[in-house]
Every structure is written in structure tokens, then in C-alpha cells.
C-alpha beads as a LAMMPS data file, in Angstrom:
LAMMPS data file: protein, C-alpha beads

102 atoms
101 bonds

1 atom types
1 bond types

-500.0 500.0 xlo xhi
-500.0 500.0 ylo yhi
-500.0 500.0 zlo zhi

Masses

1 110.0

Atoms # bond

1 1 1 73.981 -352.971 377.716
2 1 1 72.425 -349.520 377.648
3 1 1 68.968 -349.264 379.160
4 1 1 66.586 -346.463 378.230
5 1 1 65.927 -344.834 381.602
6 1 1 62.572 -343.429 380.491
7 1 1 61.033 -346.682 379.269
8 1 1 63.242 -349.228 381.111
9 1 1 63.805 -351.162 377.915
10 1 1 66.966 -352.657 376.509
11 1 1 68.267 -351.665 373.051
12 1 1 66.036 -354.332 371.427
13 1 1 62.966 -352.837 373.119
14 1 1 62.431 -355.577 375.685
15 1 1 61.369 -354.446 379.168
16 1 1 63.883 -354.826 381.985
17 1 1 63.243 -354.938 385.711
18 1 1 63.771 -351.631 387.409
19 1 1 66.191 -351.827 390.378
20 1 1 63.816 -349.791 392.522
21 1 1 61.044 -352.371 392.055
22 1 1 63.005 -355.039 393.920
23 1 1 64.009 -352.567 396.627
24 1 1 60.400 -351.419 397.115
25 1 1 59.112 -355.002 397.306
26 1 1 61.741 -355.946 399.890
27 1 1 61.058 -352.773 401.875
28 1 1 57.293 -353.417 401.839
29 1 1 57.821 -357.028 402.959
30 1 1 59.787 -355.883 406.024
31 1 1 57.261 -353.161 406.872
32 1 1 54.343 -355.626 406.804
33 1 1 56.098 -357.727 409.437
34 1 1 56.327 -354.811 411.893
35 1 1 53.661 -353.367 414.179
36 1 1 52.274 -349.910 413.508
37 1 1 53.628 -347.396 416.004
38 1 1 56.843 -349.380 416.534
39 1 1 59.799 -346.967 416.573
40 1 1 61.914 -349.379 414.545
41 1 1 59.153 -349.596 411.929
42 1 1 58.909 -345.813 411.709
43 1 1 62.686 -345.457 411.380
44 1 1 62.847 -348.243 408.791
45 1 1 60.026 -346.615 406.844
46 1 1 61.731 -343.214 406.874
47 1 1 65.098 -344.668 405.892
48 1 1 63.630 -346.779 403.103
49 1 1 61.666 -343.863 401.702
50 1 1 64.756 -341.631 401.831
51 1 1 66.836 -344.239 399.969
52 1 1 64.166 -344.714 397.312
53 1 1 63.785 -340.947 396.846
54 1 1 67.574 -340.547 396.594
55 1 1 67.841 -343.283 393.971
56 1 1 64.959 -341.760 392.023
57 1 1 66.698 -338.356 391.930
58 1 1 69.979 -339.959 390.843
59 1 1 68.233 -341.808 388.049
60 1 1 66.313 -338.811 386.758
61 1 1 69.022 -336.172 387.101
62 1 1 72.524 -337.531 387.605
63 1 1 72.329 -340.481 385.204
64 1 1 70.969 -338.245 382.449
65 1 1 73.819 -335.764 382.916
66 1 1 76.420 -338.528 382.856
67 1 1 74.939 -340.009 379.684
68 1 1 74.941 -336.605 377.976
69 1 1 78.599 -336.076 378.940
70 1 1 79.697 -338.991 376.705
71 1 1 82.154 -340.277 379.294
72 1 1 83.934 -343.600 378.968
73 1 1 82.755 -345.367 382.095
74 1 1 84.203 -348.786 381.302
75 1 1 87.048 -348.421 383.819
76 1 1 84.630 -347.308 386.533
77 1 1 82.356 -350.249 385.676
78 1 1 85.258 -352.689 385.936
79 1 1 86.266 -351.207 389.303
80 1 1 82.700 -351.522 390.581
81 1 1 82.495 -355.159 389.466
82 1 1 85.795 -355.941 391.169
83 1 1 84.544 -354.259 394.345
84 1 1 81.345 -356.336 394.266
85 1 1 83.361 -359.529 393.832
86 1 1 85.532 -358.603 396.830
87 1 1 82.443 -357.968 398.977
88 1 1 80.913 -361.317 398.036
89 1 1 84.211 -363.067 398.716
90 1 1 84.520 -361.375 402.108
91 1 1 80.980 -362.408 403.067
92 1 1 81.340 -366.003 401.863
93 1 1 82.903 -367.316 405.103
94 1 1 79.985 -365.902 407.118
95 1 1 77.308 -367.668 405.088
96 1 1 75.544 -370.550 406.769
97 1 1 77.329 -373.803 406.155
98 1 1 75.509 -377.082 406.740
99 1 1 76.608 -378.973 409.788
100 1 1 78.904 -381.839 409.066
101 1 1 77.576 -385.187 410.212
102 1 1 80.018 -387.778 411.422

Bonds

1 1 1 2
2 1 2 3
3 1 3 4
4 1 4 5
5 1 5 6
6 1 6 7
7 1 7 8
8 1 8 9
9 1 9 10
10 1 10 11
11 1 11 12
12 1 12 13
13 1 13 14
14 1 14 15
15 1 15 16
16 1 16 17
17 1 17 18
18 1 18 19
19 1 19 20
20 1 20 21
21 1 21 22
22 1 22 23
23 1 23 24
24 1 24 25
25 1 25 26
26 1 26 27
27 1 27 28
28 1 28 29
29 1 29 30
30 1 30 31
31 1 31 32
32 1 32 33
33 1 33 34
34 1 34 35
35 1 35 36
36 1 36 37
37 1 37 38
38 1 38 39
39 1 39 40
40 1 40 41
41 1 41 42
42 1 42 43
43 1 43 44
44 1 44 45
45 1 45 46
46 1 46 47
47 1 47 48
48 1 48 49
49 1 49 50
50 1 50 51
51 1 51 52
52 1 52 53
53 1 53 54
54 1 54 55
55 1 55 56
56 1 56 57
57 1 57 58
58 1 58 59
59 1 59 60
60 1 60 61
61 1 61 62
62 1 62 63
63 1 63 64
64 1 64 65
65 1 65 66
66 1 66 67
67 1 67 68
68 1 68 69
69 1 69 70
70 1 70 71
71 1 71 72
72 1 72 73
73 1 73 74
74 1 74 75
75 1 75 76
76 1 76 77
77 1 77 78
78 1 78 79
79 1 79 80
80 1 80 81
81 1 81 82
82 1 82 83
83 1 83 84
84 1 84 85
85 1 85 86
86 1 86 87
87 1 87 88
88 1 88 89
89 1 89 90
90 1 90 91
91 1 91 92
92 1 92 93
93 1 93 94
94 1 94 95
95 1 95 96
96 1 96 97
97 1 97 98
98 1 98 99
99 1 99 100
100 1 100 101
101 1 101 102
């Protein structure tokens, strides 16, 4: 599915969630749980803001250039999906498993 990066709508015109919205909400949730002046909070705030700014630049500049280049990105997309599946599979054993009662 192609999403219009200016309006964040799918081809039928329906709005879609912007990936940065979820990241910003999660970032804000962690910040609220930290005390002002805490070095970890300051570092987390700087890192989060840098990531958000980086993603914003990629979306506004890089994505537009890639779309204008008319590249076939299906192979790259398939590779990225396979990579995500391998990450999830690798993390599965570390997920909390309920204790077995005997």
C-alpha cells in the first residue's frame, strides 16, 4: 500500500497512523516517569529528540527522492520483512513464560 506522505492517507483517502506518533507517545510516557534534572532523563530526551528529528528528515527528503526515482523496492521490502521475522523469532525465547504449576 502506498501512503501519501503529505496527508498520511492511504490510496482510498483514509487516514493512517503516522509511525512518529507512536514513537512520540512512547517517548513522552517514559519522560513523564523520570525526575527533572536526572542525567538519564536528559540523555533519553536528547536521544529521543534526535531519533524523531532524523526520522522526520528521512520522511521529508529521502522518501520523496526514492519515490521519484521509480525504483522497484519489492525485493528490499521482502528482505526487511524476513529480517523482522528473524528478530521476533530470536527474541521469542526471552519473552516471559508463565510458570508451570505441578
